[in-house]
Structure formats: C-alpha cells, structure tokens
C-alpha positions in Angstrom: 158.4 44.6 136.4 158.8 43.6 132.7 159.1 39.9 133.8 155.5 40.6 135.7 153.9 41.8 132.4 155.4 39.5 130.2 153.3 36.3 132.5 150.2 37.9 131.7 150.9 38.6 128.0 147.7 37.4 126.5 148.2 39.3 122.8 145.9 37.2 120.2 143.8 35.7 122.9 140.2 36.9 123.1 139.8 38.6 126.3 135.7 38.1 125.5 135.8 34.3 125.0 138.3 34.1 128.2 135.7 35.9 130.0 132.8 33.6 129.2 135.0 30.4 129.9 135.6 32.0 133.7 139.1 31.6 132.5 142.1 34.5 133.9 142.7 37.3 131.6 145.7 39.7 131.2 146.7 41.9 128.7 145.6 41.6 125.4 147.1 43.9 122.7 150.2 45.9 122.0 148.9 49.3 122.8 147.5 48.0 126.2 151.4 46.2 127.2 152.4 49.6 126.3 150.1 51.9 128.0 150.6 49.2 131.3 154.2 49.3 131.1 154.0 53.2 130.7 152.0 53.3 134.3 154.5 50.8 136.1 157.2 52.8 135.1 155.8 56.3 136.1 154.5 54.6 139.3 158.0 52.8 140.0 159.5 56.4 139.5 157.2 58.0 142.0 157.7 55.7 144.3 161.6 55.6 144.3 161.6 59.7 144.2 159.0 60.2 146.6 158.9 57.1 149.2 162.2 56.2 148.5 161.4 52.3 147.7 163.7 50.4 145.6 162.3 47.3 145.9 158.7 46.8 143.9 157.5 43.7 145.8 157.5 45.8 149.1 154.9 47.7 147.8 151.7 48.4 150.1 148.1 49.3 149.7 148.6 52.4 151.3 151.3 53.5 148.6 148.5 52.6 146.0 145.9 54.8 147.8 148.8 57.6 147.9 149.6 57.6 144.0 145.7 57.9 143.1 145.3 60.9 145.3 148.7 62.3 143.8 147.6 61.5 140.0 144.4 63.2 141.3 146.1 66.6 142.0 147.4 66.8 138.5 143.6 67.2 137.3 143.7 64.4 135.2 140.4 62.8 134.1 138.4 60.4 135.6 139.1 58.1 132.5 142.6 58.7 133.2 142.3 57.8 136.3 140.2 54.6 135.5 142.9 53.7 133.2 145.7 54.1 135.7 144.2 52.1 138.1 143.4 49.0 135.4 147.0 49.3 134.0 148.4 49.0 138.2 145.9 46.3 138.8 147.5 44.1 135.6 150.8 45.1 137.3 150.1 43.6 140.9 148.1 40.4 138.7 151.6 39.8 137.2 153.8 40.0 140.3 151.3 37.6 142.3 151.6 35.2 139.3 155.5 35.4 139.3 155.6 34.9 143.2 153.3 31.8 142.8 155.7 30.4 140.0 158.3 30.8 142.4 156.7 29.1 145.2 156.1 32.1 147.4 153.0 33.8 148.7 151.7 36.8 146.5 151.5 40.1 147.7 148.3 41.8 146.5 148.8 45.8 147.1 145.7 46.6 145.5 142.7 47.6 147.2 139.7 44.6 146.4 137.5 48.0 145.4 138.8 50.5 143.4 139.3 54.3 144.5 137.9 55.5 140.8 134.7 54.6 140.6 134.1 53.2 136.5 131.0 54.8 136.3 132.2 58.2 136.7 133.9 57.8 133.4 132.8 60.6 130.6 130.1 59.7 128.9 130.0 58.1 125.2 130.0 60.8 122.9 128.7 60.2 119.2 131.5 61.0 117.1 130.3 60.4 113.9 130.6 62.7 111.1 127.7 64.1 109.3 127.7 64.2 105.1 128.6 67.6 104.9 131.5 67.3 107.6 132.8 64.3 105.6 132.9 66.1 102.5 134.2 69.1 103.7 137.4 67.2 105.3 137.4 65.2 102.6 138.3 68.0 100.0 141.2 68.8 102.7 143.2 65.8 102.4 146.1 64.8 99.9 145.3 62.0 97.6 147.0 59.4 99.4 145.0 60.3 102.6 142.0 60.3 100.7 142.4 56.7 100.1 143.1 55.5 103.6 139.3 57.6 104.6 137.8 55.5 101.8 138.6 52.4 103.3 137.9 53.4 107.1 134.5 55.0 105.7 133.8 51.5 103.6 134.7 49.3 106.2 135.1 50.7 109.7 138.6 49.8 110.1 140.7 51.4 112.6 143.3 53.7 110.9 146.6 51.1 111.5 144.4 48.2 109.7 143.8 50.5 106.9 147.2 51.6 106.8 148.5 47.7 106.5 145.5 46.9 104.2 146.5 44.8 101.1 144.9 44.0 98.0 144.1 40.5 99.2 142.2 42.0 102.3 139.5 43.2 99.9 137.4 40.6 97.9 134.1 40.1 96.0 131.6 37.9 96.7 128.3 37.4 95.6 128.7 40.7 94.3 129.4 42.3 97.6 132.9 43.7 98.6 134.3 42.9 102.0 137.2 43.7 104.1 138.5 40.0 105.2 141.4 39.4 107.8 142.4 35.8 108.9 144.4 34.3 111.5 147.0 32.9 109.6 150.2 34.8 109.5 151.6 34.0 106.3 148.2 34.3 104.4 148.5 37.6 102.2 145.3 38.7 104.5 146.5 38.2 107.4 145.3 39.6 111.1 148.1 39.6 112.4 149.9 42.7 112.9 146.7 44.3 111.2 143.8 44.0 113.5 143.8 44.6 117.4 145.5 41.6 119.0 145.3 39.6 115.4 142.1 38.6 115.7 140.6 37.6 112.3 137.3 39.4 111.1 135.0 40.0 108.0 133.6 43.5 107.3 131.1 44.6 104.9 131.2 47.6 102.6 129.0 50.7 103.2 126.9 50.4 99.7 127.3 53.8 98.9 131.1 52.7 98.9 131.2 50.3 96.5 132.0 52.3 93.2 135.2 54.0 95.0 136.4 50.5 96.2 135.8 48.7 93.2 138.3 51.4 91.7 140.1 51.5 94.3 141.2 47.3 94.2 141.2 47.3 90.5 144.1 45.4 88.8 146.0 45.7 92.3 148.7 42.8 93.4 147.6 40.8 95.8 150.3 40.9 97.9 151.1 44.6 97.7 149.6 47.4 100.4 147.2 49.5 98.9 148.1 52.8 100.6 151.4 54.6 99.8 151.8 56.5 102.7 152.1 55.5 106.4 150.3 55.6 109.7 151.6 58.8 111.0 151.5 60.8 107.3 147.5 59.8 107.5 147.1 60.7 111.0 148.8 64.3 110.5 146.6 64.5 107.2 143.3 63.9 109.3 144.6 66.6 111.5 145.0 69.2 109.0 141.7 68.5 107.5 139.8 69.3 110.9 138.9 65.3 111.1 138.8 65.0 115.2 140.4 61.7 115.4 140.7 58.7 113.3 137.7 56.4 115.3 135.3 59.2 113.8 135.1 57.4 110.3 135.0 54.1 112.3 131.8 55.3 114.2 130.4 56.8 111.1 130.8 53.5 109.4 129.1 51.9 112.5 125.6 54.1 112.3 125.5 53.7 108.8 125.4 50.1 108.8 123.1 49.8 111.7 120.8 52.1 109.9 121.5 49.4 106.8 120.6 46.3 109.0 117.2 48.1 110.1 116.3 48.8 106.8 116.9 45.2 105.3 115.1 43.9 108.7 112.1 46.8 108.0 112.4 48.2 111.5 114.3 51.4 110.8 112.3 53.8 112.8 111.3 51.2 115.8 114.9 50.2 115.4 116.3 53.7 116.0 113.5 54.0 119.1 114.4 51.0 120.5 118.4 51.5 121.0 118.0 55.2 121.9 116.2 53.6 125.1 118.5 51.0 125.4 121.4 53.4 126.1 118.8 55.4 128.3 118.4 52.1 130.3 122.1 51.5 130.8 122.9 55.3 131.6 120.1 55.0 134.5 121.3 51.9 135.6 118.9 49.5 134.5 118.5 46.4 132.0 118.9 47.0 128.6 115.4 45.6 127.9 114.1 47.6 130.8 110.4 48.5 130.0 110.3 46.7 126.8 106.7 45.6 126.2 106.1 42.0 125.3 104.3 43.0 121.7 107.6 44.7 121.0 110.0 41.9 122.3 110.4 40.2 118.3 111.7 44.1 117.1 113.8 43.7 120.2 115.4 40.8 119.0 116.1 42.0 115.5 117.7 44.9 117.1 120.0 43.0 118.9 120.7 40.9 116.2 121.4 43.8 114.1 123.6 45.6 116.7 125.5 42.0 117.0 126.1 42.0 113.0 127.8 45.8 113.4 129.8 44.9 116.1 131.3 41.7 113.9 131.9 44.0 111.1 134.1 46.5 113.8 135.6 43.4 115.0 134.1 43.3 118.6 132.2 40.2 120.5 128.3 40.1 120.8 126.3 41.7 123.4 128.9 44.3 124.2 126.4 46.7 125.7 129.4 49.1 126.6 130.8 49.6 123.2 126.7 49.9 121.8 126.8 53.1 123.8 130.2 54.4 122.5 129.4 53.2 118.4 125.9 52.8 118.1 123.8 55.6 120.2 121.9 58.4 118.1 
C-alpha cells in the first residue's frame, strides 16, 4: 500500500500544469497523501475484518462497491464519500503502476464511473466574514493570535502559511506590500514547507491592512518567523473567538480583493453582476458565459481577468471555475 502511493507521489508538481499537458497526475500535496493513506488503511482493515481478504492485489470491483455502500450506512456526507472514492482511485492507480513496473498486468478494481455523483457535493458556501463579525472575533483573540489573523486577512494566506511566514516573505515594492514565496528551498522566503505543494506565489496586501503590516514587519530579522505561536495554538484561539474555520479569513480576503480589482477596472457594479451570473450558470450546468450578450463581452473578459488575478494571489491556477464558486461568489 505504501509502495503504491509512493509511485504516484508528485508533491511539488502542479496538477493543473500536468493536466494541461495531458500527463498523468497523482498525489500533489502532503495533506492529500495523508488523507489517501488514511482511506487506504481503513479500506484494508475493512477488507480484512469483513471479507477475510489478506492480499490487497486480490481486490475486485465488487469489494469497491460494497465498501462504498458500507460507508453510506454511516450517514457521512456526499462530499466525504466523493473524497473516499478519489482516494481509492489514487490507491488503484498506484497499485497499477507497481504492477506495470514489475512487468505484470495491472489490476483495475475501480469502476470506470464513480458511484457517487461529484455534482452531489454540498454547494459552495460564502464563508467570508462581515466587517462587524471580524471585529467582534478579533477582540477575542490574544495578541499573538491576532498577528496570524492580520497575515491571513492581509494576504489571503492559509493558516499554515501564516504560521510559517518569515519577515523575508513580506516585501515593499513600489509603495505596496506583498507576501511572496519562491520554490528555492534555501531562500529565506522559501515556499517549501510553507505553501501548498511548495509552489511559489505572490499576493498583494489589502490596501486597508497596509498600516498594520508596516508596523508588523518593522525592524524584523529576515530569517525570523513573524509568529511566536504555533499552528495548533492559532487554530484553538480562532475557535475560542468564534471564527468558524481559518479559511473564512482567506475567503474574506478573496472577495475583498475581487471588488478592489473591479474598482480599478471601473466595473464594480457590472463585475459583481457578471460573477453572480457565471456562478448561476455553472450551478445549472451551463457554460460560464451562457447568455452573456455581445455588448457585455468586454466587461466579461475584464471580469475573468480580475478573477484570475485574485486566484493567483491565493495560489490557484487560472480559469478555476470550481474555486470561483467557493471563493468569489457573492
């Protein structure tokens, strides 16, 4: 099992770039590796205890179907079932590669069609915070944890990225603050061990957070971590203050910055309207630009430009309609 997952370990390699080149993908993040391993271990334990199967290479499609049915009886969400199927398919892919490398015919025990419709995943929810909600939660944070919240709100960072931010990650360029990470593991502002899959990126600071960031990074040593507390401490502090998930701060940044992009382009009202129509089109199974009139095409292109810009700040690829629904719908 471990060997199979190692053969498709592509941590640090962009899945999106591989898909565009029509190359095979695999496991692209430490988190995904942990989740896939956990699913595989649970699957193996079920095969052993319920079916008396000791050899993973004897798994059949019937076992796969029975296991998904078994998980459905536990009344887990469709999103969780979809993730289980994804992880089992990754395990199957790894096992097939091991077999091929050994000159054996690969066994494919996953049905071609998923058993759980991916469209049945719970709808994306706007998890961003209003100004009042954030102010109230901020008052309940300790001084150290407030620094983490400032970094997430200012640059749209994931919690783990904020926890691992050094002073070198924040720079002042042409009067604007940026958070930047590079793929060089030896750089003071490395992305390795910081960003998802160690991918480099550059995020612009929210204009209304610039003074706070300026005070935060003043006289800091480039190699030092800005935060004096660890990931678990920050997360616990958020929970006590009533912040439901650290990603809500990332969502708040995304929506704020999209509106800023629209302001810069002079399409604030039209831009929000186009986004709402794009999200609605996707939810109803149409192309994003369905019923976008010819007279609206220029604005539509500018909206896409703004969306891609915000996605780049967040560390997402371009044209990610799925993530637009999650982070940029209003």
